[in-house]
N, CA, C, O and CB atoms as a CASP TS submission, in Angstrom:
PFRMAT TS
TARGET T0000
AUTHOR 0000-0000-0000
METHOD Language model
MODEL 1
PARENT N/A
ATOM      1  N   MET     1      20.358  -0.095  -5.516  1.00  0.00           N
ATOM      2  CA  MET     1      19.655   1.204  -4.905  1.00  0.00           C
ATOM      3  C   MET     1      18.123   1.330  -5.701  1.00  0.00           C
ATOM      4  O   MET     1      18.080   1.304  -6.931  1.00  0.00           O
ATOM      5  CB  MET     1      20.730   2.745  -5.236  1.00  0.00           C
ATOM      6  N   VAL     2      17.066   1.448  -4.995  1.00  0.00           N
ATOM      7  CA  VAL     2      15.745   1.546  -5.674  1.00  0.00           C
ATOM      8  C   VAL     2      15.466   3.083  -6.141  1.00  0.00           C
ATOM      9  O   VAL     2      15.688   4.003  -5.354  1.00  0.00           O
ATOM     10  CB  VAL     2      14.564   1.020  -4.641  1.00  0.00           C
ATOM     11  N   ALA     3      15.008   3.301  -7.353  1.00  0.00           N
ATOM     12  CA  ALA     3      14.748   4.565  -7.880  1.00  0.00           C
ATOM     13  C   ALA     3      13.936   5.268  -7.087  1.00  0.00           C
ATOM     14  O   ALA     3      12.904   4.748  -6.662  1.00  0.00           O
ATOM     15  CB  ALA     3      14.239   4.532  -9.100  1.00  0.00           C
ATOM     16  N   PRO     4      14.327   6.729  -6.727  1.00  0.00           N
ATOM     17  CA  PRO     4      13.464   7.516  -5.985  1.00  0.00           C
ATOM     18  C   PRO     4      12.002   7.726  -6.326  1.00  0.00           C
ATOM     19  O   PRO     4      11.152   7.918  -5.457  1.00  0.00           O
ATOM     20  CB  PRO     4      14.012   8.653  -5.945  1.00  0.00           C
ATOM     21  N   GLU     5      11.738   7.682  -7.643  1.00  0.00           N
ATOM     22  CA  GLU     5      10.437   7.831  -8.019  1.00  0.00           C
ATOM     23  C   GLU     5       9.680   6.628  -7.509  1.00  0.00           C
ATOM     24  O   GLU     5       8.556   6.887  -7.078  1.00  0.00           O
ATOM     25  CB  GLU     5      10.326   8.015  -9.487  1.00  0.00           C
ATOM     26  N   LEU     6      10.027   5.479  -7.473  1.00  0.00           N
ATOM     27  CA  LEU     6       9.361   4.360  -7.219  1.00  0.00           C
ATOM     28  C   LEU     6       9.088   4.343  -5.566  1.00  0.00           C
ATOM     29  O   LEU     6       8.049   3.941  -5.043  1.00  0.00           O
ATOM     30  CB  LEU     6      10.207   3.132  -7.796  1.00  0.00           C
ATOM     31  N   ARG     7      10.229   4.858  -4.880  1.00  0.00           N
ATOM     32  CA  ARG     7       9.891   5.061  -3.485  1.00  0.00           C
ATOM     33  C   ARG     7       8.902   5.936  -3.126  1.00  0.00           C
ATOM     34  O   ARG     7       8.176   5.649  -2.174  1.00  0.00           O
ATOM     35  CB  ARG     7      10.902   5.437  -2.832  1.00  0.00           C
ATOM     36  N   GLY     8       8.752   6.983  -3.747  1.00  0.00           N
ATOM     37  CA  GLY     8       7.684   8.000  -3.728  1.00  0.00           C
ATOM     38  C   GLY     8       6.422   7.589  -4.087  1.00  0.00           C
ATOM     39  O   GLY     8       5.440   8.059  -3.512  1.00  0.00           O
ATOM     40  N   GLN     9       6.310   6.676  -5.069  1.00  0.00           N
ATOM     41  CA  GLN     9       4.894   5.993  -5.417  1.00  0.00           C
ATOM     42  C   GLN     9       4.643   5.123  -4.442  1.00  0.00           C
ATOM     43  O   GLN     9       3.447   4.975  -4.192  1.00  0.00           O
ATOM     44  CB  GLN     9       4.791   5.220  -6.759  1.00  0.00           C
ATOM     45  N   VAL    10       5.520   4.404  -3.715  1.00  0.00           N
ATOM     46  CA  VAL    10       5.058   3.463  -2.699  1.00  0.00           C
ATOM     47  C   VAL    10       4.506   4.149  -1.488  1.00  0.00           C
ATOM     48  O   VAL    10       3.537   3.683  -0.889  1.00  0.00           O
ATOM     49  CB  VAL    10       6.166   2.558  -2.289  1.00  0.00           C
ATOM     50  N   ILE    11       5.154   5.331  -1.094  1.00  0.00           N
ATOM     51  CA  ILE    11       4.636   6.040   0.084  1.00  0.00           C
ATOM     52  C   ILE    11       3.374   6.708  -0.314  1.00  0.00           C
ATOM     53  O   ILE    11       2.487   6.779   0.538  1.00  0.00           O
ATOM     54  CB  ILE    11       5.648   7.069   0.649  1.00  0.00           C
ATOM     55  N   ALA    12       3.175   7.199  -1.471  1.00  0.00           N
ATOM     56  CA  ALA    12       1.891   7.779  -1.781  1.00  0.00           C
ATOM     57  C   ALA    12       0.918   6.772  -1.868  1.00  0.00           C
ATOM     58  O   ALA    12      -0.182   7.090  -1.415  1.00  0.00           O
ATOM     59  CB  ALA    12       1.898   8.542  -2.993  1.00  0.00           C
ATOM     60  N   VAL    13       1.035   5.598  -2.348  1.00  0.00           N
ATOM     61  CA  VAL    13      -0.043   4.660  -2.264  1.00  0.00           C
ATOM     62  C   VAL    13      -0.309   4.122  -0.755  1.00  0.00           C
ATOM     63  O   VAL    13      -1.404   3.620  -0.502  1.00  0.00           O
ATOM     64  CB  VAL    13       0.286   3.483  -3.226  1.00  0.00           C
ATOM     65  N   TYR    14       0.499   4.205   0.057  1.00  0.00           N
ATOM     66  CA  TYR    14       0.454   3.684   1.339  1.00  0.00           C
ATOM     67  C   TYR    14      -0.423   4.804   1.926  1.00  0.00           C
ATOM     68  O   TYR    14      -1.465   4.523   2.518  1.00  0.00           O
ATOM     69  CB  TYR    14       1.918   3.422   2.046  1.00  0.00           C
ATOM     70  N   LYS    15       0.009   6.129   1.758  1.00  0.00           N
ATOM     71  CA  LYS    15      -0.807   7.261   2.538  1.00  0.00           C
ATOM     72  C   LYS    15      -2.253   7.267   2.136  1.00  0.00           C
ATOM     73  O   LYS    15      -3.162   7.529   2.924  1.00  0.00           O
ATOM     74  CB  LYS    15      -0.221   8.748   2.247  1.00  0.00           C
ATOM     75  N   GLU    16      -2.448   6.919   0.676  1.00  0.00           N
ATOM     76  CA  GLU    16      -3.873   6.848   0.095  1.00  0.00           C
ATOM     77  C   GLU    16      -4.773   5.888   0.764  1.00  0.00           C
ATOM     78  O   GLU    16      -5.924   6.150   1.115  1.00  0.00           O
ATOM     79  CB  GLU    16      -3.844   6.466  -1.357  1.00  0.00           C
ATOM     80  N   LEU    17      -4.097   4.625   0.935  1.00  0.00           N
ATOM     81  CA  LEU    17      -4.848   3.494   1.532  1.00  0.00           C
ATOM     82  C   LEU    17      -5.179   3.818   2.984  1.00  0.00           C
ATOM     83  O   LEU    17      -6.288   3.506   3.419  1.00  0.00           O
ATOM     84  CB  LEU    17      -4.025   2.157   1.446  1.00  0.00           C
ATOM     85  N   LEU    18      -4.264   4.439   3.774  1.00  0.00           N
ATOM     86  CA  LEU    18      -4.296   4.868   5.149  1.00  0.00           C
ATOM     87  C   LEU    18      -5.476   5.738   5.222  1.00  0.00           C
ATOM     88  O   LEU    18      -6.307   5.559   6.112  1.00  0.00           O
ATOM     89  CB  LEU    18      -2.999   5.585   5.611  1.00  0.00           C
ATOM     90  N   PHE    19      -5.636   6.887   4.142  1.00  0.00           N
ATOM     91  CA  PHE    19      -6.721   7.621   4.300  1.00  0.00           C
ATOM     92  C   PHE    19      -8.030   7.036   4.008  1.00  0.00           C
ATOM     93  O   PHE    19      -9.045   7.477   4.547  1.00  0.00           O
ATOM     94  CB  PHE    19      -6.559   8.660   3.619  1.00  0.00           C
ATOM     95  N   LEU    20      -8.056   5.941   3.075  1.00  0.00           N
ATOM     96  CA  LEU    20      -9.154   5.178   2.861  1.00  0.00           C
ATOM     97  C   LEU    20      -9.650   4.304   3.957  1.00  0.00           C
ATOM     98  O   LEU    20     -10.806   3.927   4.148  1.00  0.00           O
ATOM     99  CB  LEU    20      -8.913   4.453   1.807  1.00  0.00           C
ATOM    100  N   GLY    21      -8.588   4.050   4.639  1.00  0.00           N
ATOM    101  CA  GLY    21      -8.965   3.013   5.681  1.00  0.00           C
ATOM    102  C   GLY    21      -9.832   3.573   6.867  1.00  0.00           C
ATOM    103  O   GLY    21     -10.305   2.850   7.744  1.00  0.00           O
ATOM    104  N   ARG    22     -10.002   5.022   6.800  1.00  0.00           N
ATOM    105  CA  ARG    22     -10.687   5.716   7.938  1.00  0.00           C
ATOM    106  C   ARG    22     -12.118   5.143   7.965  1.00  0.00           C
ATOM    107  O   ARG    22     -12.716   4.961   9.026  1.00  0.00           O
ATOM    108  CB  ARG    22     -10.694   7.358   7.764  1.00  0.00           C
ATOM    109  N   GLU    23     -12.625   4.876   6.796  1.00  0.00           N
ATOM    110  CA  GLU    23     -14.093   4.299   6.615  1.00  0.00           C
ATOM    111  C   GLU    23     -14.219   2.872   6.454  1.00  0.00           C
ATOM    112  O   GLU    23     -15.183   2.379   5.869  1.00  0.00           O
ATOM    113  CB  GLU    23     -14.762   4.867   5.421  1.00  0.00           C
ATOM    114  N   TYR    24     -13.175   2.109   7.009  1.00  0.00           N
ATOM    115  CA  TYR    24     -13.226   0.591   6.712  1.00  0.00           C
ATOM    116  C   TYR    24     -14.139   0.142   7.720  1.00  0.00           C
ATOM    117  O   TYR    24     -14.133   0.629   8.850  1.00  0.00           O
ATOM    118  CB  TYR    24     -11.792  -0.218   6.793  1.00  0.00           C
ATOM    119  N   PRO    25     -15.019  -0.875   7.316  1.00  0.00           N
ATOM    120  CA  PRO    25     -16.007  -1.598   8.344  1.00  0.00           C
ATOM    121  C   PRO    25     -15.536  -2.202   9.504  1.00  0.00           C
ATOM    122  O   PRO    25     -16.237  -2.262  10.514  1.00  0.00           O
ATOM    123  CB  PRO    25     -16.697  -2.632   7.755  1.00  0.00           C
ATOM    124  N   LEU    26     -14.227  -2.727   9.440  1.00  0.00           N
ATOM    125  CA  LEU    26     -13.760  -3.429  10.776  1.00  0.00           C
ATOM    126  C   LEU    26     -13.007  -2.442  11.598  1.00  0.00           C
ATOM    127  O   LEU    26     -12.520  -2.808  12.668  1.00  0.00           O
ATOM    128  CB  LEU    26     -12.797  -4.723  10.513  1.00  0.00           C
ATOM    129  N   GLY    27     -12.873  -1.187  11.168  1.00  0.00           N
ATOM    130  CA  GLY    27     -12.251  -0.163  12.152  1.00  0.00           C
ATOM    131  C   GLY    27     -10.946   0.302  11.547  1.00  0.00           C
ATOM    132  O   GLY    27     -10.232  -0.481  10.920  1.00  0.00           O
ATOM    133  N   TYR    28     -10.600   1.700  11.751  1.00  0.00           N
ATOM    134  CA  TYR    28      -9.245   2.032  11.135  1.00  0.00           C
ATOM    135  C   TYR    28      -7.988   1.309  11.873  1.00  0.00           C
ATOM    136  O   TYR    28      -6.891   1.149  11.338  1.00  0.00           O
ATOM    137  CB  TYR    28      -9.039   3.646  11.200  1.00  0.00           C
ATOM    138  N   GLN    29      -8.280   0.959  12.998  1.00  0.00           N
ATOM    139  CA  GLN    29      -6.911   0.445  13.716  1.00  0.00           C
ATOM    140  C   GLN    29      -6.487  -0.954  13.135  1.00  0.00           C
ATOM    141  O   GLN    29      -5.314  -1.298  12.991  1.00  0.00           O
ATOM    142  CB  GLN    29      -7.122   0.268  15.427  1.00  0.00           C
ATOM    143  N   TRP    30      -7.615  -1.736  12.810  1.00  0.00           N
ATOM    144  CA  TRP    30      -7.439  -3.172  12.122  1.00  0.00           C
ATOM    145  C   TRP    30      -7.029  -2.788  10.929  1.00  0.00           C
ATOM    146  O   TRP    30      -6.053  -3.467  10.611  1.00  0.00           O
ATOM    147  CB  TRP    30      -8.712  -4.153  11.994  1.00  0.00           C
ATOM    148  N   PHE    31      -7.363  -1.887   9.981  1.00  0.00           N
ATOM    149  CA  PHE    31      -6.954  -1.715   8.769  1.00  0.00           C
ATOM    150  C   PHE    31      -5.481  -1.250   8.751  1.00  0.00           C
ATOM    151  O   PHE    31      -4.638  -1.799   8.042  1.00  0.00           O
ATOM    152  CB  PHE    31      -7.846  -0.832   8.127  1.00  0.00           C
ATOM    153  N   ARG    32      -5.214  -0.205   9.572  1.00  0.00           N
ATOM    154  CA  ARG    32      -3.925   0.256   9.652  1.00  0.00           C
ATOM    155  C   ARG    32      -2.835  -0.794   9.921  1.00  0.00           C
ATOM    156  O   ARG    32      -1.748  -0.813   9.343  1.00  0.00           O
ATOM    157  CB  ARG    32      -3.904   1.236  10.633  1.00  0.00           C
ATOM    158  N   ASP    33      -3.270  -1.729  10.929  1.00  0.00           N
ATOM    159  CA  ASP    33      -2.332  -2.742  11.334  1.00  0.00           C
ATOM    160  C   ASP    33      -2.128  -3.593  10.164  1.00  0.00           C
ATOM    161  O   ASP    33      -0.984  -3.801   9.761  1.00  0.00           O
ATOM    162  CB  ASP    33      -2.800  -3.545  12.543  1.00  0.00           C
ATOM    163  N   ARG    34      -3.227  -4.139   9.544  1.00  0.00           N
ATOM    164  CA  ARG    34      -2.929  -4.986   8.458  1.00  0.00           C
ATOM    165  C   ARG    34      -2.084  -4.373   7.171  1.00  0.00           C
ATOM    166  O   ARG    34      -1.257  -5.025   6.535  1.00  0.00           O
ATOM    167  CB  ARG    34      -4.240  -5.487   8.014  1.00  0.00           C
ATOM    168  N   LEU    35      -2.417  -3.109   6.929  1.00  0.00           N
ATOM    169  CA  LEU    35      -1.769  -2.383   5.763  1.00  0.00           C
ATOM    170  C   LEU    35      -0.284  -2.358   6.200  1.00  0.00           C
ATOM    171  O   LEU    35       0.549  -2.705   5.363  1.00  0.00           O
ATOM    172  CB  LEU    35      -2.405  -0.811   5.483  1.00  0.00           C
ATOM    173  N   HIS    36       0.118  -1.983   7.420  1.00  0.00           N
ATOM    174  CA  HIS    36       1.501  -1.809   7.812  1.00  0.00           C
ATOM    175  C   HIS    36       2.297  -3.170   7.830  1.00  0.00           C
ATOM    176  O   HIS    36       3.463  -3.256   7.447  1.00  0.00           O
ATOM    177  CB  HIS    36       1.542  -1.141   9.203  1.00  0.00           C
ATOM    178  N   ARG    37       1.569  -4.203   8.303  1.00  0.00           N
ATOM    179  CA  ARG    37       2.067  -5.761   8.067  1.00  0.00           C
ATOM    180  C   ARG    37       2.356  -5.866   6.500  1.00  0.00           C
ATOM    181  O   ARG    37       3.483  -6.211   6.146  1.00  0.00           O
ATOM    182  CB  ARG    37       0.786  -7.004   8.549  1.00  0.00           C
ATOM    183  N   ALA    38       1.464  -5.604   5.637  1.00  0.00           N
ATOM    184  CA  ALA    38       1.621  -6.145   4.216  1.00  0.00           C
ATOM    185  C   ALA    38       2.797  -5.209   3.786  1.00  0.00           C
ATOM    186  O   ALA    38       3.743  -5.749   3.212  1.00  0.00           O
ATOM    187  CB  ALA    38       0.164  -6.023   3.185  1.00  0.00           C
ATOM    188  N   PHE    39       2.832  -3.935   3.993  1.00  0.00           N
ATOM    189  CA  PHE    39       4.027  -3.304   3.399  1.00  0.00           C
ATOM    190  C   PHE    39       5.386  -3.575   4.147  1.00  0.00           C
ATOM    191  O   PHE    39       6.469  -3.431   3.580  1.00  0.00           O
ATOM    192  CB  PHE    39       3.790  -1.806   3.346  1.00  0.00           C
ATOM    193  N   SER    40       5.277  -3.922   5.273  1.00  0.00           N
ATOM    194  CA  SER    40       6.433  -4.193   6.057  1.00  0.00           C
ATOM    195  C   SER    40       7.122  -5.616   5.418  1.00  0.00           C
ATOM    196  O   SER    40       8.322  -5.762   5.189  1.00  0.00           O
ATOM    197  CB  SER    40       5.966  -4.321   7.697  1.00  0.00           C
ATOM    198  N   LYS    41       6.204  -6.483   5.224  1.00  0.00           N
ATOM    199  CA  LYS    41       6.756  -7.784   4.703  1.00  0.00           C
ATOM    200  C   LYS    41       7.458  -7.725   3.384  1.00  0.00           C
ATOM    201  O   LYS    41       8.257  -8.574   2.989  1.00  0.00           O
ATOM    202  CB  LYS    41       5.671  -8.765   4.570  1.00  0.00           C
ATOM    203  N   GLN    42       7.041  -6.500   2.646  1.00  0.00           N
ATOM    204  CA  GLN    42       7.725  -6.367   1.303  1.00  0.00           C
ATOM    205  C   GLN    42       8.912  -5.360   1.259  1.00  0.00           C
ATOM    206  O   GLN    42       9.515  -5.050   0.231  1.00  0.00           O
ATOM    207  CB  GLN    42       6.687  -5.925   0.255  1.00  0.00           C
ATOM    208  N   SER    43       9.165  -4.895   2.502  1.00  0.00           N
ATOM    209  CA  SER    43      10.196  -3.863   2.609  1.00  0.00           C
ATOM    210  C   SER    43      11.680  -4.301   2.154  1.00  0.00           C
ATOM    211  O   SER    43      12.532  -3.424   2.016  1.00  0.00           O
ATOM    212  CB  SER    43      10.225  -3.406   4.071  1.00  0.00           C
ATOM    213  N   HIS    44      11.954  -5.501   1.947  1.00  0.00           N
ATOM    214  CA  HIS    44      13.038  -5.969   1.590  1.00  0.00           C
ATOM    215  C   HIS    44      13.257  -6.150   0.052  1.00  0.00           C
ATOM    216  O   HIS    44      14.368  -6.426  -0.402  1.00  0.00           O
ATOM    217  CB  HIS    44      13.153  -7.063   2.274  1.00  0.00           C
ATOM    218  N   VAL    45      12.222  -5.993  -0.676  1.00  0.00           N
ATOM    219  CA  VAL    45      12.197  -5.871  -2.134  1.00  0.00           C
ATOM    220  C   VAL    45      12.931  -4.852  -2.907  1.00  0.00           C
ATOM    221  O   VAL    45      12.531  -3.690  -2.834  1.00  0.00           O
ATOM    222  CB  VAL    45      10.976  -5.719  -2.478  1.00  0.00           C
ATOM    223  N   THR    46      14.057  -5.167  -3.713  1.00  0.00           N
ATOM    224  CA  THR    46      14.756  -4.177  -4.217  1.00  0.00           C
ATOM    225  C   THR    46      14.626  -4.315  -5.826  1.00  0.00           C
ATOM    226  O   THR    46      15.069  -3.400  -6.521  1.00  0.00           O
ATOM    227  CB  THR    46      16.194  -4.234  -3.653  1.00  0.00           C
ATOM    228  N   ASP    47      14.084  -5.335  -6.367  1.00  0.00           N
ATOM    229  CA  ASP    47      13.980  -5.170  -7.712  1.00  0.00           C
ATOM    230  C   ASP    47      12.952  -4.480  -8.276  1.00  0.00           C
ATOM    231  O   ASP    47      11.808  -4.701  -7.879  1.00  0.00           O
ATOM    232  CB  ASP    47      13.990  -6.222  -8.227  1.00  0.00           C
ATOM    233  N   GLU    48      13.199  -3.538  -9.286  1.00  0.00           N
ATOM    234  CA  GLU    48      12.260  -2.403  -9.614  1.00  0.00           C
ATOM    235  C   GLU    48      10.891  -3.052 -10.100  1.00  0.00           C
ATOM    236  O   GLU    48       9.775  -2.643  -9.782  1.00  0.00           O
ATOM    237  CB  GLU    48      12.912  -1.403 -10.798  1.00  0.00           C
ATOM    238  N   GLU    49      11.159  -4.090 -10.894  1.00  0.00           N
ATOM    239  CA  GLU    49       9.767  -4.797 -11.532  1.00  0.00           C
ATOM    240  C   GLU    49       9.140  -5.347 -10.386  1.00  0.00           C
ATOM    241  O   GLU    49       7.934  -5.100 -10.385  1.00  0.00           O
ATOM    242  CB  GLU    49       9.993  -6.064 -12.702  1.00  0.00           C
ATOM    243  N   GLU    50       9.531  -6.009  -9.403  1.00  0.00           N
ATOM    244  CA  GLU    50       8.773  -6.447  -8.225  1.00  0.00           C
ATOM    245  C   GLU    50       8.069  -5.371  -7.657  1.00  0.00           C
ATOM    246  O   GLU    50       6.859  -5.429  -7.436  1.00  0.00           O
ATOM    247  CB  GLU    50       9.606  -7.046  -7.209  1.00  0.00           C
ATOM    248  N   ILE    51       8.796  -4.354  -7.400  1.00  0.00           N
ATOM    249  CA  ILE    51       8.219  -2.990  -6.905  1.00  0.00           C
ATOM    250  C   ILE    51       7.051  -2.439  -7.654  1.00  0.00           C
ATOM    251  O   ILE    51       6.088  -2.009  -7.021  1.00  0.00           O
ATOM    252  CB  ILE    51       9.276  -1.923  -6.960  1.00  0.00           C
ATOM    253  N   ARG    52       7.068  -2.424  -8.862  1.00  0.00           N
ATOM    254  CA  ARG    52       6.028  -2.016  -9.775  1.00  0.00           C
ATOM    255  C   ARG    52       4.868  -2.930  -9.864  1.00  0.00           C
ATOM    256  O   ARG    52       3.745  -2.478 -10.086  1.00  0.00           O
ATOM    257  CB  ARG    52       6.571  -1.853 -11.076  1.00  0.00           C
ATOM    258  N   LYS    53       5.069  -4.104  -9.712  1.00  0.00           N
ATOM    259  CA  LYS    53       3.908  -5.102  -9.474  1.00  0.00           C
ATOM    260  C   LYS    53       3.372  -4.915  -8.015  1.00  0.00           C
ATOM    261  O   LYS    53       2.171  -5.156  -7.900  1.00  0.00           O
ATOM    262  CB  LYS    53       4.413  -6.683  -9.690  1.00  0.00           C
ATOM    263  N   GLY    54       3.925  -4.593  -7.064  1.00  0.00           N
ATOM    264  CA  GLY    54       3.619  -4.365  -5.673  1.00  0.00           C
ATOM    265  C   GLY    54       2.685  -3.066  -5.697  1.00  0.00           C
ATOM    266  O   GLY    54       1.669  -3.006  -5.005  1.00  0.00           O
ATOM    267  N   ILE    55       3.062  -2.117  -6.470  1.00  0.00           N
ATOM    268  CA  ILE    55       2.348  -0.783  -6.410  1.00  0.00           C
ATOM    269  C   ILE    55       1.138  -1.055  -7.335  1.00  0.00           C
ATOM    270  O   ILE    55       0.147  -0.354  -7.136  1.00  0.00           O
ATOM    271  CB  ILE    55       3.305   0.550  -6.930  1.00  0.00           C
ATOM    272  N   ALA    56       1.088  -1.961  -8.299  1.00  0.00           N
ATOM    273  CA  ALA    56      -0.153  -2.256  -9.055  1.00  0.00           C
ATOM    274  C   ALA    56      -1.261  -2.997  -8.208  1.00  0.00           C
ATOM    275  O   ALA    56      -2.478  -2.857  -8.335  1.00  0.00           O
ATOM    276  CB  ALA    56       0.214  -3.125 -10.288  1.00  0.00           C
ATOM    277  N   ARG    57      -0.586  -3.823  -7.306  1.00  0.00           N
ATOM    278  CA  ARG    57      -1.446  -4.679  -6.445  1.00  0.00           C
ATOM    279  C   ARG    57      -2.018  -3.651  -5.405  1.00  0.00           C
ATOM    280  O   ARG    57      -3.221  -3.703  -5.150  1.00  0.00           O
ATOM    281  CB  ARG    57      -0.591  -5.957  -5.717  1.00  0.00           C
ATOM    282  N   ALA    58      -1.409  -2.942  -4.938  1.00  0.00           N
ATOM    283  CA  ALA    58      -1.868  -1.623  -4.047  1.00  0.00           C
ATOM    284  C   ALA    58      -2.938  -0.988  -4.620  1.00  0.00           C
ATOM    285  O   ALA    58      -3.975  -0.784  -3.989  1.00  0.00           O
ATOM    286  CB  ALA    58      -0.780  -0.508  -3.885  1.00  0.00           C
ATOM    287  N   GLU    59      -2.751  -0.603  -5.949  1.00  0.00           N
ATOM    288  CA  GLU    59      -3.709   0.253  -6.576  1.00  0.00           C
ATOM    289  C   GLU    59      -4.906  -0.554  -6.871  1.00  0.00           C
ATOM    290  O   GLU    59      -5.950   0.050  -7.118  1.00  0.00           O
ATOM    291  CB  GLU    59      -3.165   0.902  -7.821  1.00  0.00           C
ATOM    292  N   PHE    60      -4.889  -1.954  -6.876  1.00  0.00           N
ATOM    293  CA  PHE    60      -6.131  -2.666  -7.003  1.00  0.00           C
ATOM    294  C   PHE    60      -6.759  -2.805  -5.773  1.00  0.00           C
ATOM    295  O   PHE    60      -7.980  -2.650  -5.764  1.00  0.00           O
ATOM    296  CB  PHE    60      -5.978  -3.931  -7.581  1.00  0.00           C
ATOM    297  N   VAL    61      -6.130  -3.091  -4.625  1.00  0.00           N
ATOM    298  CA  VAL    61      -6.735  -2.912  -3.201  1.00  0.00           C
ATOM    299  C   VAL    61      -7.306  -1.690  -3.001  1.00  0.00           C
ATOM    300  O   VAL    61      -8.423  -1.569  -2.498  1.00  0.00           O
ATOM    301  CB  VAL    61      -5.776  -3.068  -2.128  1.00  0.00           C
ATOM    302  N   LYS    62      -6.531  -0.643  -3.405  1.00  0.00           N
ATOM    303  CA  LYS    62      -7.410   0.805  -3.289  1.00  0.00           C
ATOM    304  C   LYS    62      -8.707   0.829  -3.826  1.00  0.00           C
ATOM    305  O   LYS    62      -9.688   1.280  -3.235  1.00  0.00           O
ATOM    306  CB  LYS    62      -6.753   1.978  -4.016  1.00  0.00           C
ATOM    307  N   LYS    63      -8.702   0.263  -5.124  1.00  0.00           N
ATOM    308  CA  LYS    63     -10.085   0.459  -5.772  1.00  0.00           C
ATOM    309  C   LYS    63     -11.200  -0.407  -5.203  1.00  0.00           C
ATOM    310  O   LYS    63     -12.401  -0.140  -5.232  1.00  0.00           O
ATOM    311  CB  LYS    63     -10.006   0.159  -7.274  1.00  0.00           C
ATOM    312  N   GLU    64     -10.624  -1.476  -4.684  1.00  0.00           N
ATOM    313  CA  GLU    64     -11.642  -2.535  -4.002  1.00  0.00           C
ATOM    314  C   GLU    64     -12.098  -1.844  -2.565  1.00  0.00           C
ATOM    315  O   GLU    64     -13.274  -1.950  -2.218  1.00  0.00           O
ATOM    316  CB  GLU    64     -10.813  -4.182  -3.700  1.00  0.00           C
ATOM    317  N   VAL    65     -11.169  -1.152  -1.759  1.00  0.00           N
ATOM    318  CA  VAL    65     -11.421  -0.569  -0.533  1.00  0.00           C
ATOM    319  C   VAL    65     -12.539   0.769  -0.984  1.00  0.00           C
ATOM    320  O   VAL    65     -13.438   1.110  -0.216  1.00  0.00           O
ATOM    321  CB  VAL    65      -9.851  -0.097   0.224  1.00  0.00           C
ATOM    322  N   GLU    66     -12.366   1.291  -2.035  1.00  0.00           N
ATOM    323  CA  GLU    66     -13.131   2.478  -2.503  1.00  0.00           C
ATOM    324  C   GLU    66     -14.477   2.071  -2.739  1.00  0.00           C
ATOM    325  O   GLU    66     -15.364   2.893  -2.510  1.00  0.00           O
ATOM    326  CB  GLU    66     -12.565   3.110  -3.754  1.00  0.00           C
ATOM    327  N   ALA    67     -14.809   0.796  -3.211  1.00  0.00           N
ATOM    328  CA  ALA    67     -15.982   0.155  -3.590  1.00  0.00           C
ATOM    329  C   ALA    67     -16.760  -0.190  -2.434  1.00  0.00           C
ATOM    330  O   ALA    67     -17.968  -0.393  -2.554  1.00  0.00           O
ATOM    331  CB  ALA    67     -15.720  -0.984  -4.377  1.00  0.00           C
ATOM    332  N   LEU    68     -16.121  -0.283  -1.217  1.00  0.00           N
ATOM    333  CA  LEU    68     -17.186  -0.732  -0.076  1.00  0.00           C
ATOM    334  C   LEU    68     -17.950   0.296   0.481  1.00  0.00           C
ATOM    335  O   LEU    68     -18.783   0.044   1.352  1.00  0.00           O
ATOM    336  CB  LEU    68     -16.549  -1.382   1.109  1.00  0.00           C
TER
END
């Protein structure tokens, strides 16, 4: 079972990325579809260390999107 605080962090970073996607140059729908696909591919991960790495990767992507 995954720790509840990790689940909350994943949901929070997903929502933050969705919010940032409103201004994405290729359009919100394109961004949303890609984001959903990326998170769905990792939905089977249960190792807490791997989840933390995924959150860190999402934070990096968030910074890159903000820089656009």
